[in-house]
C-alpha positions as CSV (number, residue, x, y, z in Angstrom):
1,X,88.9,100.8,159.9
2,X,85.8,99.6,161.7
3,X,87.1,97.0,164.1
4,X,85.2,94.8,166.6
5,X,87.0,93.6,169.7
6,X,85.6,90.3,170.7
7,X,86.5,89.1,174.2
8,X,85.5,87.1,177.2
9,X,85.3,89.0,180.5
10,X,86.7,87.3,183.6
11,X,84.1,86.6,186.2
12,X,84.6,86.5,190.0
13,X,85.9,83.1,191.1
14,X,86.8,81.5,194.4
15,X,90.2,82.4,195.8
16,X,90.4,85.6,193.8
17,X,91.3,87.4,197.0
18,X,94.2,85.0,197.7
19,X,96.4,86.5,194.9
20,X,97.1,89.4,197.2
21,X,97.8,87.2,200.3
22,X,101.2,86.6,201.7
23,X,102.6,83.3,200.3
24,X,104.7,82.9,203.5
25,X,101.5,82.7,205.6
26,X,100.0,79.7,203.8
27,X,101.2,76.1,203.3
28,X,102.3,76.3,199.7
29,X,101.7,72.6,199.2
30,X,98.0,72.9,200.2
31,X,97.1,75.5,197.5
32,X,95.9,72.9,194.9
33,X,93.9,71.2,197.6
34,X,92.3,74.5,198.5
35,X,91.5,75.1,194.9
36,X,89.9,71.7,194.4
37,X,87.8,72.2,197.4
38,X,85.8,74.8,195.6
39,X,83.0,73.3,193.5
40,X,83.8,75.9,190.8
41,X,87.6,75.9,190.8
42,X,89.6,79.0,191.3
43,X,91.0,78.6,187.8
44,X,87.6,78.3,186.1
45,X,88.0,81.8,184.4
46,X,91.8,81.9,184.3
47,X,91.8,82.1,180.5
48,X,89.4,85.0,180.3
49,X,90.5,88.6,180.4
50,X,90.0,91.2,183.1
51,X,88.3,94.5,182.4
52,X,91.7,96.2,182.7
53,X,93.2,94.1,179.9
54,X,90.1,94.4,177.7
55,X,90.1,98.2,178.2
56,X,93.8,98.4,177.4
57,X,93.3,96.4,174.2
58,X,90.4,98.6,173.2
59,X,92.3,101.8,173.8
60,X,95.3,100.6,171.9
61,X,93.3,99.7,168.8
62,X,91.3,103.0,169.1
63,X,94.5,105.0,168.4
64,X,94.0,104.1,164.7
65,X,90.5,102.6,164.3
66,X,86.9,102.9,165.4
67,X,86.1,100.1,167.8
68,X,82.9,98.1,168.7
69,X,83.0,95.9,171.8
70,X,81.4,92.5,171.5
71,X,81.4,90.0,174.4
72,X,81.7,86.4,173.2
73,X,78.6,85.2,174.9
74,X,75.6,83.3,173.6
75,X,74.4,86.3,171.7
76,X,77.8,86.9,169.9
77,X,76.6,85.6,166.5
78,X,73.6,87.9,166.5
79,X,75.7,90.9,167.5
80,X,78.4,90.2,164.9
81,X,75.8,89.8,162.2
82,X,74.3,93.1,163.2
83,X,77.5,95.1,163.5
84,X,79.4,93.6,160.6
85,X,82.8,95.1,161.2
86,X,85.5,95.3,158.6
87,X,87.6,93.0,160.7
88,X,87.5,91.5,164.2
89,X,90.3,91.6,166.7
90,X,89.8,88.3,168.4
91,X,90.9,87.6,172.0
92,X,87.9,85.4,172.9
93,X,88.6,82.1,174.7
94,X,85.1,80.7,174.2
95,X,82.7,79.2,176.6
96,X,82.4,75.4,176.7
97,X,84.1,72.3,175.2
98,X,87.4,71.1,173.8
99,X,87.0,73.4,170.8
100,X,85.8,76.5,172.6
101,X,88.6,78.7,171.3
102,X,87.3,78.0,167.7
103,X,83.8,79.2,168.4
104,X,84.2,82.8,167.5
105,X,86.4,82.2,164.4
106,X,83.9,79.6,163.1
107,X,81.1,82.2,163.5
108,X,83.1,84.8,161.7
109,X,83.9,82.4,158.8
110,X,80.2,81.7,158.4
111,X,79.5,85.4,158.4
112,X,82.5,86.1,156.0
113,X,84.0,88.6,158.4
114,X,87.8,88.8,158.5
115,X,89.5,88.4,161.9
116,X,92.9,88.3,163.5
117,X,94.7,85.2,164.6
118,X,94.5,81.5,163.8
119,X,91.6,79.7,162.2
120,X,89.2,77.3,164.0
121,X,91.1,74.2,163.1
122,X,94.4,75.5,164.5
123,X,92.8,76.8,167.7
124,X,91.1,73.5,168.3
125,X,94.2,71.5,167.6
126,X,96.4,73.6,169.9
127,X,94.0,73.4,172.8
128,X,94.0,69.6,172.5
129,X,97.5,69.1,173.7
130,X,97.7,65.5,172.5
131,X,96.6,66.3,168.9
132,X,99.1,69.1,168.7
133,X,101.9,66.8,170.0
134,X,100.9,64.1,167.5
135,X,101.3,66.5,164.6
136,X,104.6,67.8,165.9
137,X,105.9,64.3,166.4
138,X,104.9,63.4,162.8
139,X,107.0,66.2,161.5
140,X,110.0,65.3,163.8
141,X,109.6,68.4,165.9
142,X,110.7,67.4,169.4
143,X,108.1,67.2,172.1
144,X,108.0,65.2,175.4
145,X,106.7,61.6,175.4
146,X,103.1,61.4,176.5
147,X,99.9,59.4,176.8
148,X,96.2,60.2,177.5
149,X,93.9,58.8,180.1
150,X,90.2,59.0,179.2
151,X,88.6,57.5,182.2
152,X,89.1,56.3,185.8
153,X,89.3,52.7,184.6
154,X,92.5,53.6,182.7
155,X,94.3,55.2,185.7
156,X,96.1,52.0,186.7
157,X,98.2,52.5,183.6
158,X,101.7,53.6,184.5
159,X,103.8,55.3,181.8
160,X,107.3,54.0,180.8
161,X,108.6,57.4,182.1
162,X,108.6,59.0,185.5
163,X,108.6,61.7,186.7
164,X,105.7,63.0,184.7
165,X,103.4,66.0,184.4
166,X,99.7,65.4,184.8
167,X,97.5,68.0,183.1
168,X,93.9,68.4,181.9
169,X,94.0,67.8,178.1
170,X,92.0,70.9,177.0
171,X,93.1,73.8,179.1
172,X,95.4,76.8,179.0
173,X,96.7,79.6,181.4
174,X,98.1,76.9,183.7
175,X,94.6,75.7,184.5
176,X,94.8,72.3,186.3
177,X,98.6,72.5,186.6
178,X,99.5,72.7,190.3
179,X,102.6,72.1,192.3
180,X,101.3,68.5,192.8
181,X,101.0,68.0,189.0
182,X,104.6,66.9,188.9
183,X,104.4,63.2,190.0
184,X,107.4,61.0,190.8
185,X,105.7,57.7,191.6
186,X,102.9,55.6,190.2
187,X,100.8,56.2,193.3
188,X,101.2,60.0,192.9
189,X,100.2,59.7,189.3
190,X,97.0,57.7,190.1
191,X,96.0,60.3,192.7
192,X,96.6,63.3,190.5
193,X,95.0,61.8,187.5
194,X,91.9,60.9,189.5
195,X,91.7,64.5,190.8
196,X,92.0,66.0,187.2
197,X,89.3,63.7,185.9
198,X,87.0,64.6,188.8
199,X,87.6,68.4,188.7
200,X,87.8,69.1,185.0
201,X,85.6,66.3,183.5
202,X,88.0,65.8,180.6
203,X,90.9,63.4,179.6
204,X,94.2,63.7,181.3
205,X,97.5,64.3,179.6
206,X,100.4,62.4,181.2
207,X,103.6,63.9,179.8
208,X,107.3,63.1,180.4
209,X,108.8,65.7,182.7
210,X,111.9,67.4,181.3
211,X,114.3,68.6,184.0
212,X,116.1,71.4,182.0
213,X,115.5,75.1,181.5
214,X,112.2,76.5,180.4
215,X,111.4,79.3,177.9
216,X,108.5,80.9,176.2
217,X,108.7,82.3,172.7
218,X,106.5,85.0,171.2
219,X,105.9,84.8,167.5
220,X,104.6,87.7,165.4
221,X,103.7,87.6,161.7
222,X,103.0,85.0,159.1
223,X,104.8,82.3,157.2
224,X,108.5,82.7,156.5
225,X,108.2,86.4,157.6
226,X,107.1,85.6,161.1
227,X,109.4,87.2,163.7
228,X,110.7,85.5,166.8
229,X,110.6,88.2,169.6
230,X,113.2,88.1,172.4
231,X,113.1,84.8,174.2
232,X,111.8,84.7,177.8
233,X,113.3,82.3,180.3
234,X,111.3,81.2,183.4
235,X,113.6,81.3,186.4
236,X,112.3,78.8,188.9
237,X,114.8,79.7,191.6
238,X,112.5,82.7,192.3
239,X,109.7,80.5,193.5
240,X,109.1,79.8,197.2
241,X,111.6,77.3,198.7
242,X,110.7,73.6,198.3
243,X,108.2,73.8,195.4
244,X,108.6,72.0,192.1
245,X,110.4,73.8,189.3
246,X,107.3,74.2,187.1
247,X,105.2,77.2,186.0
248,X,102.1,76.1,187.9
249,X,98.8,77.9,188.6
250,X,100.1,78.9,192.0
251,X,103.2,80.4,190.5
252,X,101.3,82.3,187.8
253,X,98.2,83.5,189.7
254,X,98.9,83.3,193.5
255,X,102.5,83.7,194.5
256,X,103.1,86.3,191.7
257,X,101.5,89.6,192.7
258,X,101.5,92.9,190.8
259,X,102.4,94.6,194.1
260,X,105.2,92.2,194.8
261,X,106.1,90.4,191.5
262,X,108.2,87.3,191.4
263,X,111.5,87.8,189.6
264,X,110.6,84.8,187.6
265,X,111.3,86.0,184.0
266,X,114.5,86.9,182.3
267,X,114.2,88.6,178.9
268,X,116.1,88.4,176.7
269,X,117.2,85.0,178.1
270,X,120.9,84.3,178.4
271,X,121.5,81.7,175.7
272,X,124.3,80.4,173.7
273,X,124.0,81.1,170.0
274,X,123.5,77.4,169.4
275,X,120.7,77.0,171.9
276,X,119.0,80.2,170.7
277,X,119.2,79.1,167.1
278,X,117.7,75.7,167.9
279,X,114.8,77.2,170.0
280,X,114.1,79.6,167.1
281,X,114.2,76.8,164.6
282,X,111.8,74.5,166.4
283,X,109.4,77.4,167.2
284,X,109.3,78.5,163.6
285,X,108.7,74.9,162.5
286,X,105.9,74.5,165.1
287,X,104.3,77.8,164.2
288,X,104.1,77.0,160.5
289,X,103.4,73.3,160.9
290,X,100.3,74.0,163.1
291,X,99.4,76.9,160.7
292,X,99.4,79.6,163.3
293,X,98.6,83.1,162.1
294,X,99.5,86.6,163.1
295,X,100.7,85.7,166.6
296,X,101.3,82.9,169.1
297,X,103.3,82.1,172.2
298,X,105.2,78.8,172.3
299,X,106.4,77.1,175.5
300,X,109.7,75.2,175.3
301,X,111.5,73.1,177.9
302,X,114.9,71.4,177.7
303,X,115.7,67.8,178.5
304,X,118.5,66.5,180.7
305,X,121.0,67.0,177.8
306,X,119.9,70.6,177.2
307,X,117.9,69.9,173.9
308,X,114.7,72.0,173.6
309,X,111.3,70.4,173.2
310,X,107.9,72.0,172.5
311,X,105.6,71.8,175.5
312,X,102.5,73.8,174.4
313,X,101.4,76.3,171.7
314,X,99.2,79.2,172.6
315,X,97.6,80.9,169.5
316,X,95.7,83.3,171.9
317,X,98.5,84.5,174.1
318,X,98.0,86.4,177.3
319,X,98.4,90.1,177.0
320,X,98.2,91.7,180.5
321,X,99.0,95.4,180.0
322,X,100.7,96.1,183.4
323,X,104.5,95.4,183.1
324,X,104.4,94.3,186.8
325,X,102.0,91.5,186.1
326,X,104.6,89.4,184.3
327,X,102.7,88.7,181.0
328,X,105.2,87.0,178.7
329,X,104.1,88.2,175.3
330,X,104.1,91.9,176.1
331,X,107.4,91.4,178.0
332,X,109.0,89.9,174.9
333,X,107.6,92.8,172.8
334,X,109.0,95.4,175.2
335,X,112.4,93.8,175.0
336,X,112.2,94.2,171.3
337,X,111.4,97.9,171.7
338,X,107.7,97.4,170.9
339,X,105.2,99.2,173.1
340,X,102.0,97.5,174.2
341,X,99.9,99.7,171.9
342,X,102.2,99.1,169.0
343,X,102.2,95.4,169.6
344,X,98.4,95.0,169.4
345,X,98.2,97.2,166.3
346,X,101.0,95.2,164.7
347,X,99.0,92.0,165.2
348,X,96.0,93.7,163.6
349,X,98.3,95.0,160.8
350,X,99.5,91.4,160.1
351,X,95.9,90.2,160.0
352,X,95.0,92.9,157.6
353,X,98.0,92.3,155.3
354,X,97.3,88.5,155.3
355,X,93.7,89.2,154.1
356,X,94.4,92.0,151.7
357,X,92.9,94.7,153.8
358,X,94.2,98.3,154.1
359,X,95.3,98.2,157.7
360,X,95.6,101.0,160.2
361,X,94.5,104.6,159.6
362,X,94.7,107.5,161.9
363,X,91.3,108.5,163.5
C-alpha cells in the first residue's frame, strides 16, 4: 500500500544534554526548578519523536509498504492533499492548543484519507484529562477525585483531599509533572499550581494522589477484539533515594538513560489473577468508552486498598525503538512475543481492517 507516515520531529530543547549527566552529581529536588528557569521549558518537545524513532517507524512500515514522509507542520494539509496516500500512519502530536493531537486526523477526515489511530474527538478528549475523567466517572469507571483550576484567582481553593498531584491539564509524556508535583499541604499546592499556570499557560488539574502500585497497559485492536498486552508495572524503588514515588519528568527523561537505564519497569507485572482481571476489565471499559481505535496505552494506579483506578489514556503511545530506552508500549509488545516491526505493522493492519482496506503486502 501507499502509506504516509505523519510525525512531529523533536527539536533541540534546554537541558537536552542533562539526560546523560550523572544523577548523583545534582540535587534531584532542584531539577524542576532548573527546568522552569528556562523560558522554553526542557519538556516543550517531550511529546514529539526523535529522528531515531521516526526512522525506525518508517523502516518497519517499509517492510511491506511504500512510504511517504510528511512532517505535521503548517504545510501538512497541502502536502497530504498533494500526496493522497491510501492510508496515513499517524504519530503526530500536533503543534498548539488543547486539541493539537486532533489536528492531523481532522485534516485527513476533510480530505477523506484513511488513517491509523483514534479520531479527532477521542484524541482531544483524552488530552483534556478532566474531560476524560468526567466521562469515565459517568460510566462508573474508577478514576481519582479531581478538580480544575483555571486562573490564579482560584488557587486559594484547597481540595477535600491531600496529598494530591498537580498537573497541566492538556499535556502528555510527563510534561509538567515533576518530583514537586506531589503536594502534601495547602501551601505546597498553591505554589505548585501557580508555577504550572505560569509555565504552561493552561488550567491545572489537581488530582487525588493514590499511594498504591502503578501500571501501564498497552491495548491493541478494536472493539471487543482489542487485546490487552502484558501489563507493565512501574517500580518506584529503582528511583534515586528520597524522591516521590511518581513517574515524573525527571524519572522518564533525566534519571533514566539509555546507557544506564533505571530498572523501573517489570513486564509482565507480578499480579494476582484477581488484580490482573480487574485491571484488564477497567482498561477494556476505558478503551471502548472513550472510543479509542487501533492502539492506546492506559495508565493505572491503585488506591490504599489496592483497587485500580484509571489515571490517564494515551491514544498516541510512545514507541521508542531501543529496548534500553524503557518505552512501555514496545516493552509490552516484546513481552507478548511481538517485535517492534511487527507491532507497528499490526497497528496499521488493525486500521486497514477497521476501514475495509486490504492491509499489508510484500514490497
